LOPABA-816204 format. One record per residue (C-alpha): residue number from 1; chain; x, y, z. Coordinates in nm, 2 decimals, padded with zeros to 4 digits, always signed. Each point is the difference from the previous one (the first is absolute). Layout:
% residues N
<resi->NUM | chain->A | X->X | Y->Y | Z->Z>
...
END
This chain:
% residues 172
<resi->1 | chain->A | X->+14.31 | Y->+11.87 | Z->+11.20>
<resi->2 | chain->A | X->+00.01 | Y->+00.17 | Z->+00.33>
<resi->3 | chain->A | X->+00.34 | Y->+00.21 | Z->-00.07>
<resi->4 | chain->A | X->+00.17 | Y->+00.20 | Z->-00.24>
<resi->5 | chain->A | X->+00.30 | Y->+00.23 | Z->-00.04>
<resi->6 | chain->A | X->-00.03 | Y->+00.35 | Z->-00.14>
<resi->7 | chain->A | X->+00.29 | Y->+00.20 | Z->-00.13>
<resi->8 | chain->A | X->+00.03 | Y->+00.35 | Z->-00.19>
<resi->9 | chain->A | X->+00.24 | Y->+00.06 | Z->-00.26>
<resi->10 | chain->A | X->+00.04 | Y->+00.36 | Z->-00.11>
<resi->11 | chain->A | X->+00.00 | Y->+00.05 | Z->-00.36>
<resi->12 | chain->A | X->-00.02 | Y->+00.28 | Z->-00.26>
<resi->13 | chain->A | X->-00.38 | Y->-00.05 | Z->-00.02>
<resi->14 | chain->A | X->-00.06 | Y->+00.03 | Z->+00.38>
<resi->15 | chain->A | X->+00.01 | Y->-00.25 | Z->+00.29>
<resi->16 | chain->A | X->-00.06 | Y->-00.37 | Z->-00.11>
<resi->17 | chain->A | X->-00.15 | Y->-00.20 | Z->+00.24>
<resi->18 | chain->A | X->+00.01 | Y->-00.37 | Z->+00.00>
<resi->19 | chain->A | X->-00.19 | Y->-00.28 | Z->+00.19>
<resi->20 | chain->A | X->+00.16 | Y->-00.35 | Z->-00.01>
<resi->21 | chain->A | X->-00.09 | Y->-00.33 | Z->+00.15>
<resi->22 | chain->A | X->+00.24 | Y->-00.14 | Z->+00.26>
<resi->23 | chain->A | X->+00.18 | Y->-00.19 | Z->-00.29>
<resi->24 | chain->A | X->+00.06 | Y->+00.32 | Z->-00.18>
<resi->25 | chain->A | X->-00.24 | Y->-00.03 | Z->-00.27>
<resi->26 | chain->A | X->-00.15 | Y->+00.31 | Z->-00.08>
<resi->27 | chain->A | X->-00.38 | Y->+00.04 | Z->+00.09>
<resi->28 | chain->A | X->-00.07 | Y->+00.38 | Z->-00.11>
<resi->29 | chain->A | X->+00.22 | Y->+00.30 | Z->-00.09>
<resi->30 | chain->A | X->-00.08 | Y->+00.37 | Z->-00.11>
<resi->31 | chain->A | X->+00.12 | Y->+00.35 | Z->+00.01>
<resi->32 | chain->A | X->-00.15 | Y->+00.11 | Z->+00.32>
<resi->33 | chain->A | X->+00.11 | Y->+00.05 | Z->+00.38>
<resi->34 | chain->A | X->-00.31 | Y->-00.18 | Z->+00.11>
<resi->35 | chain->A | X->+00.03 | Y->-00.35 | Z->+00.09>
<resi->36 | chain->A | X->-00.38 | Y->+00.01 | Z->+00.02>
<resi->37 | chain->A | X->-00.02 | Y->+00.10 | Z->-00.41>
<resi->38 | chain->A | X->+00.22 | Y->-00.32 | Z->-00.08>
<resi->39 | chain->A | X->-00.17 | Y->-00.24 | Z->+00.23>
<resi->40 | chain->A | X->-00.33 | Y->+00.09 | Z->-00.13>
<resi->41 | chain->A | X->+00.08 | Y->-00.12 | Z->-00.34>
<resi->42 | chain->A | X->+00.11 | Y->-00.33 | Z->+00.13>
<resi->43 | chain->A | X->-00.25 | Y->-00.28 | Z->-00.05>
<resi->44 | chain->A | X->-00.15 | Y->-00.10 | Z->+00.35>
<resi->45 | chain->A | X->+00.13 | Y->-00.33 | Z->-00.01>
<resi->46 | chain->A | X->+00.35 | Y->+00.10 | Z->+00.00>
<resi->47 | chain->A | X->-00.02 | Y->+00.33 | Z->+00.19>
<resi->48 | chain->A | X->+00.20 | Y->-00.01 | Z->+00.31>
<resi->49 | chain->A | X->-00.20 | Y->+00.08 | Z->+00.33>
<resi->50 | chain->A | X->+00.35 | Y->+00.20 | Z->+00.12>
<resi->51 | chain->A | X->+00.29 | Y->+00.12 | Z->-00.15>
<resi->52 | chain->A | X->+00.35 | Y->+00.09 | Z->+00.16>
<resi->53 | chain->A | X->+00.26 | Y->+00.22 | Z->-00.17>
<resi->54 | chain->A | X->+00.29 | Y->-00.19 | Z->-00.12>
<resi->55 | chain->A | X->+00.25 | Y->+00.00 | Z->-00.31>
<resi->56 | chain->A | X->-00.13 | Y->-00.20 | Z->-00.29>
<resi->57 | chain->A | X->+00.22 | Y->-00.11 | Z->-00.32>
<resi->58 | chain->A | X->-00.26 | Y->+00.15 | Z->-00.22>
<resi->59 | chain->A | X->+00.08 | Y->+00.34 | Z->+00.15>
<resi->60 | chain->A | X->+00.33 | Y->-00.06 | Z->-00.11>
<resi->61 | chain->A | X->-00.15 | Y->-00.10 | Z->-00.37>
<resi->62 | chain->A | X->-00.21 | Y->+00.32 | Z->+00.00>
<resi->63 | chain->A | X->+00.32 | Y->+00.19 | Z->+00.05>
<resi->64 | chain->A | X->+00.20 | Y->-00.15 | Z->-00.25>
<resi->65 | chain->A | X->-00.29 | Y->+00.04 | Z->-00.23>
<resi->66 | chain->A | X->+00.02 | Y->+00.39 | Z->+00.06>
<resi->67 | chain->A | X->+00.40 | Y->-00.02 | Z->-00.05>
<resi->68 | chain->A | X->-00.04 | Y->-00.14 | Z->-00.35>
<resi->69 | chain->A | X->-00.07 | Y->-00.38 | Z->+00.01>
<resi->70 | chain->A | X->-00.35 | Y->-00.04 | Z->-00.14>
<resi->71 | chain->A | X->-00.01 | Y->-00.37 | Z->+00.03>
<resi->72 | chain->A | X->+00.11 | Y->+00.01 | Z->+00.40>
<resi->73 | chain->A | X->-00.38 | Y->-00.02 | Z->+00.09>
<resi->74 | chain->A | X->-00.06 | Y->-00.26 | Z->-00.24>
<resi->75 | chain->A | X->+00.16 | Y->-00.26 | Z->+00.22>
<resi->76 | chain->A | X->-00.18 | Y->+00.05 | Z->+00.34>
<resi->77 | chain->A | X->-00.25 | Y->-00.25 | Z->+00.08>
<resi->78 | chain->A | X->-00.36 | Y->+00.11 | Z->+00.00>
<resi->79 | chain->A | X->-00.32 | Y->-00.14 | Z->+00.17>
<resi->80 | chain->A | X->-00.37 | Y->+00.11 | Z->-00.10>
<resi->81 | chain->A | X->-00.32 | Y->-00.19 | Z->+00.00>
<resi->82 | chain->A | X->-00.25 | Y->+00.04 | Z->-00.27>
<resi->83 | chain->A | X->-00.19 | Y->-00.19 | Z->-00.28>
<resi->84 | chain->A | X->+00.17 | Y->-00.19 | Z->-00.28>
<resi->85 | chain->A | X->+00.02 | Y->+00.28 | Z->-00.21>
<resi->86 | chain->A | X->+00.13 | Y->+00.23 | Z->+00.24>
<resi->87 | chain->A | X->+00.27 | Y->-00.23 | Z->+00.10>
<resi->88 | chain->A | X->+00.09 | Y->-00.06 | Z->-00.39>
<resi->89 | chain->A | X->-00.01 | Y->+00.38 | Z->-00.04>
<resi->90 | chain->A | X->+00.20 | Y->+00.10 | Z->+00.29>
<resi->91 | chain->A | X->+00.27 | Y->-00.28 | Z->-00.16>
<resi->92 | chain->A | X->-00.04 | Y->+00.15 | Z->-00.32>
<resi->93 | chain->A | X->+00.06 | Y->+00.35 | Z->+00.13>
<resi->94 | chain->A | X->+00.35 | Y->-00.13 | Z->+00.12>
<resi->95 | chain->A | X->+00.09 | Y->-00.10 | Z->-00.33>
<resi->96 | chain->A | X->-00.02 | Y->+00.33 | Z->-00.16>
<resi->97 | chain->A | X->+00.34 | Y->+00.13 | Z->-00.05>
<resi->98 | chain->A | X->+00.11 | Y->+00.34 | Z->+00.16>
<resi->99 | chain->A | X->-00.04 | Y->+00.26 | Z->-00.26>
<resi->100 | chain->A | X->-00.22 | Y->-00.20 | Z->-00.25>
<resi->101 | chain->A | X->-00.35 | Y->+00.09 | Z->+00.12>
<resi->102 | chain->A | X->-00.30 | Y->-00.19 | Z->-00.15>
<resi->103 | chain->A | X->-00.37 | Y->+00.10 | Z->-00.03>
<resi->104 | chain->A | X->-00.28 | Y->-00.14 | Z->+00.20>
<resi->105 | chain->A | X->-00.13 | Y->-00.21 | Z->-00.34>
<resi->106 | chain->A | X->+00.34 | Y->-00.11 | Z->-00.04>
<resi->107 | chain->A | X->+00.03 | Y->-00.12 | Z->+00.36>
<resi->108 | chain->A | X->-00.34 | Y->-00.17 | Z->-00.07>
<resi->109 | chain->A | X->+00.13 | Y->-00.18 | Z->-00.33>
<resi->110 | chain->A | X->+00.32 | Y->-00.11 | Z->+00.21>
<resi->111 | chain->A | X->-00.25 | Y->-00.17 | Z->+00.25>
<resi->112 | chain->A | X->-00.20 | Y->-00.17 | Z->-00.25>
<resi->113 | chain->A | X->-00.29 | Y->+00.23 | Z->+00.06>
<resi->114 | chain->A | X->-00.21 | Y->+00.15 | Z->-00.32>
<resi->115 | chain->A | X->+00.01 | Y->+00.37 | Z->-00.04>
<resi->116 | chain->A | X->-00.31 | Y->+00.02 | Z->+00.20>
<resi->117 | chain->A | X->+00.20 | Y->-00.07 | Z->+00.31>
<resi->118 | chain->A | X->+00.16 | Y->+00.34 | Z->+00.00>
<resi->119 | chain->A | X->-00.21 | Y->+00.11 | Z->+00.31>
<resi->120 | chain->A | X->+00.09 | Y->-00.32 | Z->+00.17>
<resi->121 | chain->A | X->+00.36 | Y->+00.06 | Z->-00.03>
<resi->122 | chain->A | X->-00.04 | Y->+00.34 | Z->+00.10>
<resi->123 | chain->A | X->-00.14 | Y->-00.14 | Z->+00.32>
<resi->124 | chain->A | X->+00.29 | Y->-00.24 | Z->+00.06>
<resi->125 | chain->A | X->+00.21 | Y->+00.31 | Z->-00.01>
<resi->126 | chain->A | X->-00.22 | Y->+00.19 | Z->+00.23>
<resi->127 | chain->A | X->+00.01 | Y->-00.29 | Z->+00.25>
<resi->128 | chain->A | X->+00.38 | Y->-00.02 | Z->+00.02>
<resi->129 | chain->A | X->+00.10 | Y->+00.03 | Z->+00.36>
<resi->130 | chain->A | X->+00.36 | Y->-00.03 | Z->-00.07>
<resi->131 | chain->A | X->+00.07 | Y->+00.32 | Z->-00.22>
<resi->132 | chain->A | X->+00.35 | Y->+00.02 | Z->-00.17>
<resi->133 | chain->A | X->+00.08 | Y->-00.38 | Z->+00.09>
<resi->134 | chain->A | X->-00.30 | Y->-00.06 | Z->-00.24>
<resi->135 | chain->A | X->+00.05 | Y->+00.25 | Z->-00.27>
<resi->136 | chain->A | X->-00.36 | Y->+00.12 | Z->-00.11>
<resi->137 | chain->A | X->+00.15 | Y->+00.32 | Z->-00.05>
<resi->138 | chain->A | X->+00.14 | Y->-00.13 | Z->-00.33>
<resi->139 | chain->A | X->-00.37 | Y->-00.03 | Z->-00.13>
<resi->140 | chain->A | X->-00.15 | Y->+00.27 | Z->-00.22>
<resi->141 | chain->A | X->-00.34 | Y->+00.08 | Z->-00.18>
<resi->142 | chain->A | X->+00.00 | Y->-00.09 | Z->-00.38>
<resi->143 | chain->A | X->+00.07 | Y->+00.38 | Z->-00.07>
<resi->144 | chain->A | X->+00.32 | Y->+00.00 | Z->+00.17>
<resi->145 | chain->A | X->-00.15 | Y->+00.22 | Z->+00.29>
<resi->146 | chain->A | X->+00.08 | Y->-00.11 | Z->+00.36>
<resi->147 | chain->A | X->-00.36 | Y->-00.13 | Z->+00.14>
<resi->148 | chain->A | X->-00.02 | Y->-00.05 | Z->+00.37>
<resi->149 | chain->A | X->+00.25 | Y->-00.06 | Z->+00.27>
<resi->150 | chain->A | X->-00.08 | Y->-00.05 | Z->+00.38>
<resi->151 | chain->A | X->+00.29 | Y->+00.21 | Z->+00.10>
<resi->152 | chain->A | X->-00.05 | Y->+00.28 | Z->-00.24>
<resi->153 | chain->A | X->+00.09 | Y->+00.09 | Z->-00.38>
<resi->154 | chain->A | X->+00.29 | Y->+00.20 | Z->+00.11>
<resi->155 | chain->A | X->+00.17 | Y->-00.33 | Z->+00.15>
<resi->156 | chain->A | X->-00.10 | Y->-00.18 | Z->-00.29>
<resi->157 | chain->A | X->+00.14 | Y->+00.25 | Z->-00.25>
<resi->158 | chain->A | X->+00.32 | Y->+00.01 | Z->+00.21>
<resi->159 | chain->A | X->+00.03 | Y->-00.39 | Z->+00.00>
<resi->160 | chain->A | X->-00.03 | Y->-00.04 | Z->-00.36>
<resi->161 | chain->A | X->+00.25 | Y->+00.31 | Z->-00.07>
<resi->162 | chain->A | X->+00.25 | Y->-00.17 | Z->+00.23>
<resi->163 | chain->A | X->-00.02 | Y->-00.34 | Z->-00.18>
<resi->164 | chain->A | X->+00.06 | Y->+00.18 | Z->-00.33>
<resi->165 | chain->A | X->-00.36 | Y->-00.05 | Z->-00.16>
<resi->166 | chain->A | X->-00.05 | Y->+00.16 | Z->-00.34>
<resi->167 | chain->A | X->-00.19 | Y->+00.31 | Z->+00.05>
<resi->168 | chain->A | X->+00.10 | Y->+00.07 | Z->+00.35>
<resi->169 | chain->A | X->+00.29 | Y->+00.23 | Z->+00.01>
<resi->170 | chain->A | X->+00.23 | Y->-00.08 | Z->+00.30>
<resi->171 | chain->A | X->+00.00 | Y->+00.25 | Z->+00.25>
<resi->172 | chain->A | X->+00.34 | Y->-00.11 | Z->+00.15>
END
């Protein structure tokens, strides 16, 4: 891929940068003003050699999400490259409803993996380049604690609260 489009949506959690392919499919996204931070998370086979600023439908979906439409981002096309388990995992993450977080072991079970696959599932989340569109923030540790999140635990906590997840008080 040679060219991509970059758009930044202002959100309550800070600037949200999106890099998309020419057809609008999201390749990478996250809470950063740095295109380099987002580009670095995109698999090398999909990473654009150059990006230009433009308007993306995906950015409109992010704005709708932050205005209360928690499912707006779920309809945006995403393109990632990874192993079979990663692809299944990213698809599985998109099936988690807003406000209904699951544990890493529950996600492993949903993907047909045994309990020992929790680390592999955590790695699927860690390698997710399309944050928010592939909602890895909806996965928690078995004890209900946040676990990790590439864009910071405060953002993860905010997203879960915004979606009305039990145990995460709404801040709005």
